[in-house]
Every structure is written in C-alpha cells, then in structure tokens.
N, C-alpha and C positions, 0 to 999 in steps of 0.2 A: 508232226502231231501237235495238238493243243492239249496241254496238261495243266490241270488245276489242282493246286495243293492247298489243303484246308487245315486250319488250327481252330477248333471250336471254342467259343466262350464257355468257361466252366465254373466261374465264380458265382454265377447267379443262384446256385443251389444252396448257398451258405446263409441265406436270410440276412439277419442283422450283422453277420460277419462279412457280407459280400463286399462292403466298402473297403474293409481292411484287406481282404483277399485281393481285390482289384489293385490296391496300392502296392502290395508287396509281391505280387505274382505276375504282373503284366510285363513279361520279358519277351524279347524278340525270339521267334522260333528258329534258332540258329541252324539246327540240323536240316530243317526243311529248305532253308536258304542255300545250304551247301548242295543238297540234291537238286535244287532248281538250277544252280549254275552248271552242274554236270549235264543236266538235260538241255540247257541252253547251248552248251558247247557242242551238242550233237545236232543242233539246228532246230530244236523243238521250241514252240511258243509257250511261255509259262504265265500262269496267273497264280499268285500266292495271296490267300486271304487269311488274315489273323483276326478271327472273330472276337478274340479276347480284348485286344487293344482298341479295336474299332467298335466294341460294344454292340455286336450284331447278334440278333436272334438266329436260331438255326434256319428259320424260314427265310430270313434275309440272306444268309449265306447260300442257301439253295437257289434263290432268285439270281444272285450275282453269278454263281457258277453256271446256271442255265444260260444266262446272257452270253457267257464266254463260249458256249457250245464246245465243251471239251471232248477229246477222244479218250481221256483217261483221267480219273480223279484219285488223289492220294490224301489220306487223313492220318494224323499222328495223335496218339493219346497215351497217357500214363494210367495207372490203375484208378485213381480217384475220379477220373472223368471218362473212363472207357465207355461207360454206358451212354454218355452224351454222344460219343463218336458213333455208337451203334444207332442212336436215335437219328443222328444226322444222315447216316447211310440209308436208313429206312426212308427218310424224306427224299433223298436224292434218287433212290430207286423208283419212287412213285413219279417223280418229275422227269428223270432221265433214265428210263428202264434199260436202255441199250448200252449205257456207258459203264464200263468196268470200274470197280472201286477197289483200291489197294489200301491196306491198313498197315501201319508200322508203329514202332515205339516200344517202351519197356514192357507194357502189359502183355501184348501179343507175343513178345519174345519169351517171356517166362511161362506163359500158359499155353501157347501154341494152339493145337487143335481145339482145346477146351473153349477158347475165345474166338475161334474162326467161324463166326456166325454166317448164315446164308446171305446176309446183306453184303458181305465182302467176297470179292472174286479172287483177290490175291492178298498175301500177307508177307511182310518182310521180317525175318527173324534175325535179331542182332543188328549190327551196323550194316548200312546199306550202300556204302560208298563204292564197293566193288560189285555187288549183286544188282544194284539199280541200273547202271548203264548197260550191263549184259541183258537184263530183263527188257529194257526199252528196245534194244536191237531186235530181240526175238519177238517181242510183242508187236512191234511195228511191221515186221515181215511175216507175222502170223506163223512163226516157226514153233517147233516143239520146245517146251520149256524145261525138259528134263536135265539139260546141261547147266541150268542156272541154279547155283547153290544158294541156300539161305532164303528160300521162299516156300510158301504154302500156296497151293491152288487146287482146283477140282478138275478131275478128268474122268469122264464116264460116270459121274455121280459120286465118285470117291475122292476123298481128300488125299493129296499127294504132298509129301514133305521131302524136299531134295537134300536135306541135311544142312548142317551148320555152314554158313557162308565163310569166306575168307575174311581175315582181319587185315585192314590196311596198315602196313608197317611204316611206309614212307609218308609221314604226315604232310611234308612239304609238297607232295604231288597233288594235294587237294587244291582246287581253285578257290579264290576268295568267294565267300558267300554272296548270293545275289540279293544284297540288302536293298537294291533299288526296287525290288518287287513288293516290299511292304512299306507302310507309312512310317519311316524312321523317326520323323519329327514327333510322333505321338508317344514315344517311349520316354518317360520321365521318372526320376527317382529322387526322393528326399534324402538330403544329407545334412550334416551339421553346417555345411557351407551353403545351404539353400537347395532348392529344387534344380536338378541338372538333367539335361538331355543326355541319354546314355545309350550304349549298346553293349553286347556281350562279345567276348573274345575267348577262345580256348587255346591255351598254349600247350597243354598236355592232355592225354587220355589215359585211362587206366588207373587202378588203385590196388596196391599189393596187400592192403589190410583186410581183415575178415570180420568186421563188426557184424553182429548177428542181426541188426535191424536194417542192414543195407544189402544190396545185391550188385554184383559186378558182371552179371550175365551179358550185358550189352557191350560194355567197354573193356571187360577183362581185367586180369590182375597184373598185367605187365605194363609198365609205363612206356608210352610212346609220346614223342614230343615234336613240335615244330621247332625249327632252328630259331634262335633269337632274332636273326635278321628277318626271317619270314614273319615273325610276330610284329616286329617294328614296321615292316612294309605294310602290313594290314592296318595297324594303328594310323600310320601316316595317310593311307588312302582314305580312311574314315574322316580324318581331320580335313583333308583336302576336299573331299566330295560333300561332306555333310556338316563340317565344323563341329563334330562330336568331340568333346573334351573329357568325358567321364566314361570309364570302362569297368565292367564287371568281368573279372577273370573267372571262368567257369571250371577251372581245374579242380578235381576232387581234393587235392592237397597241393596248394600253390607252391609251397617251399620244400616239397619232397626231394627235388633235385636242386641242391643249393647252387651249384655252378650255373645251372640253367636260369634260375630266377635272377641271380646276380648279374649275369650277362645281359639279360633283358633290361634290368634297371640301369646298368652302365650305358647302354645304347640310348635309352630314353633321355638320360642326362646329357650325353654327348651331343645328341641331335636337338637338344633344347625343345622338346615336344610340348612342354607346358600342359600336361594332362593331370587328371586325378584318376585313381583306380581303387578297387577293393577286391577282396577274395576271401577264401577260407583255407585253413590249414590245421595242423596239429600243434598243440602247445609246446611239445618237445622238439619241434622242428623249426624253431626260430631262435635266434641269438641276437646279440647287439649289432653285429655286422650286418645281418640280413635286414633287421628293422631299420637301421640307419640308412642303408642304401635304398630300401623300398620307400622310406619317407622322402628322401631326396628326389626320388623318381616320381612321387606323386601319391603314394599310399595315404588314404584318409580313413579307411575302415577295414577291419580284419575280424574274422569270425573263427572261434574255436569251438569244437564239440566237447563240452564238459560232460554232458549227459547226467551223471549222478556222482555223488561223492562216496557212496557206500562201496567199499572194496569188493564185497561179494557180488553185488550187481555188476560192477565194472568187470569182474572176472568172467561172469556169465555172458556179458555182452561182448567180450573179447576186446575191451578198450584198453590197450596196452600202453597207456600214458600215465606216468606217475602224477598224483594229485598236485604235488609241489610244482610241477611244470606249469600248471595254469597260473599259480600265483606269480611265478617268475616271469612268465610270458606277459601277463597283464601289467606287471610292474614295468616291464620294458615298453609296452605300447603306451602306457600312461606317461612315461618319461618323454616320449616323442610325440605326445598329444594325438595319438591315433585312436579314433573311436573304436571300441572293442566290444564285440558281442560274444557272450558265452552261452551257447545253446544247451539247454537241459531237456531231459525227457522223463516223464513220469509214466510208470506202468510197465517197466521192463521186468524180465524174470527176477524173482526174489524181492520185488517191491512190496513194502508194507507201509502203513501209516508212519511208523517210526523212521523208515529210511527216507520217505518224502520229507519229513520234518528235518532230518539230518542235512539233506541237500539245501533246503530253504534256510536253515540256520547258518550253514557255511556261506551262502550267498550274502546273507544279511550282515554277518560279522566280518567278512573279508574287506579289508581296506583297499585291496588291489582291484577287485572286481567291481566295476562301476555299472555294468549293464548286463542283463541276462534275460533270456526268454525261455519260457517253459512250454513244451508240447506234450501231447498225450501219445504214447507209443502206439503205432498201428502195425499189425503184422502183415505187411504187404507180401503177396505171393512172390516166390523166388528168394525170399530171405530165410535165414535159419530161424528167425523169430517166428515166422509163419509155421514152420515145421514143428517148433516147440509147442506152439499153441494148439496145433492139430493133435499132437501126442498128449497134451496136458501136462507138460513138464513144468517144474518149478512154480506150481500154483497157477499157471495160466490155463485158460479155458476159452476155446474158440466158440463164441455164442452164435455167430452167423457166418455163412460162407457166401453172402451176397456182396460182391465186390463194389456194387454201387453205393454201399454204405461205408466203405473204407475211405472215409473223407479225411482231408488234411486239417480242417478247422472245425471247431464247434462239434466235435464228435469224440466219443470214447468207444 
C-alpha cells in the first residue's frame, strides 16, 4: 500500500505571533516518523509531509498528497490545531473521495467520539505503536477490524470503539524513526551558541505526576524507557546520517530516573560524541552530580516548570515541588553556565491580580533566576483544569467550548 502521513501547518492562525510560533514550534513530528518506520517494515510505501516546517498551505498539502496517489492517509493533531486537521480532511475528501483518512493524536484520544467527525474514517486512541501495525494488516486484507484495539471506526453507519489499546512496554522494540521521510535539514533552533540544526529524541515515556493543567491519557503515568545503549545508538545514527549535533530530549521529566540519565551521559562522554542537548525536568529532581554529568555530556539548556509562587495556587495545581528547589536548581545551572528557562503560567485556579504580582515580584527579585517565560493557562480537554472550569471551581468559568479557540499563543 501507499500511505501518506500529514502534519499540517498550524502557526498561521496566530497573526503577529506567527513568526514567534514558527521559530519555537517547528519540531519534527517524531511519532509520525515512528509509525512510518513500522509501516515501511511491513513493505508499505510511505510519504510524510510536515506542512509546518515546509510552510505549506492546506491546498499545497492536498496537491502533494494527491500526486502520491495514496491508499490511506493519516493525520495527527493536538487540541490547538485540531480544527485545521478537520479542514485538511475536508479538502482531501473533495480531491480524493475514495481514500480513507485516519486521525490520531492527543485531542482525539481525550475526546474520542466527540471529535470523530464524518471527514475521518478511522481514529487511533492513545499510543498507536501496537494498534497501527495490526490495523494495517486488517485494512490491507479488508478484514474485520473488531480485533484491533485502540481504534474508532464506522460500521453500518454507527461509530464503533474497540476499547483502549495496549501500551508498548518494551521501548527498545521500536524501530528508529523514519527521519529520511522529512526534510531534516530544515529543522533549526536558536541557542546561546548560535542557530543549530537539531532533531528530537525520546528516551522515556510516561509521567507519574498529576499536574491539573496536563494530561497523561496518551503516554500514561508509568515510566517506560529506552535502554541507554539504544538512546546512544539512535544519536550516533543521526550524527552519521545527517551530521545532527544538537538534540532536544522530549521526555516529560528528563531526570526522573537518575540512574537512566547518568548512564546516557556517561556513554555520550565515553564515545566522545561531541553533541549538545536540552530538555526539561523538575527543579527538585536535579543535584550537582546530575548537572555536572549532563554538562560534560553536552547539556546547554534546561527548563523547569515554576508556574506560580503562590502556595495556594501550587497546591490547587498539584505542583508538589518546594519553591526553594527552584532557587537551588537555578543556582546550580548558573554555576555550570547552563541556559535555564523557568516556565510560568497565569490564570490557574485561585489566581488574582495579587498572586500574579507575587510571581512577577519573585522573578524580578531573584538573583538566581535569569530567564522566565509566562503563558496564559488554557483548560485543554482531558485535564483536571478543564473539569474545574466546566464546574466553575475556584473562580474559574468556561466561557466557550469551541476548541478551535483553545490556542497556545495570543489567547486567553
């Protein structure tokens, strides 16, 4: 079969913020690349189009997909641009009416039937590493899909959900992502060391924490990890094939398993890979040993989720990290000259003008914190924050339920 996987450009809706969104959010669609490899290993022919990094309109994406003459189309989308995926599917249906379209990603996972619009023929709920190859086998042979867990589809005009799919436990069984399918040279990132070609690597999946503004419905609460050797093999293959020297580790909490990250760093140093990397973690999950080893291995940037300094807000958002930990962690990263971002969020439950000013004052007066960014909280579906807003808890009020307006930038 010929399979076309699509990642639509979504930053064009942000007006004057589009340039910023382009610079900060044009990252390789790693999960699509993993699914592409799985399909390639089954003998299928793949085309992967990243409309975001290639700056393609939806019409251009449809044109390129049509030229490929696919037997199946797959699209992925999160909540802020799910409506763009729907628009893309509409255009595809007009141009390729007989080609089935599958949708996957966080939004369809948490909303399921609610977002399973007529433009989509199939939907993948949760991770697809197990359900995707099973689906491809049944789809190609035109067999009954009832045994394929983790999908939505229609049968005799009714929506059928086969239940939650299995979660892959052996991360090392995953093949290397099919990065040859996208234009890897187009992914660039600004750093204090200049603009670097980069790509993304995931060493672990899952997060045990329960922050109210986040959801773990896709990757779950249990930590699963690649072996350090598998991580190094992937990095080495990227150096050899593409001369990529900067990596963004996509782990939810990079230093959650201390032994794991230290082993990776030791191998990077032992093999003299000469790379730089960045990631994000919790401020109370770093110490001098970790920062020292990560620095020697090439760490140049680290992000902590500070969110708010008001203790009541931190309690309501279930941010169980002592405030002192941020000062200590930033002190450490400053010592080793690591660029450090402290992400803050305005508008969480319990927020007032006074609590906003309290956070701003803390940032301004702290000698340790050199850099911070502030976002406006968005109650994305699947999060506890969304349920709080629907109920009207803690002074929150959900003014709209149109997810097309649940934007990442320039929106409240």
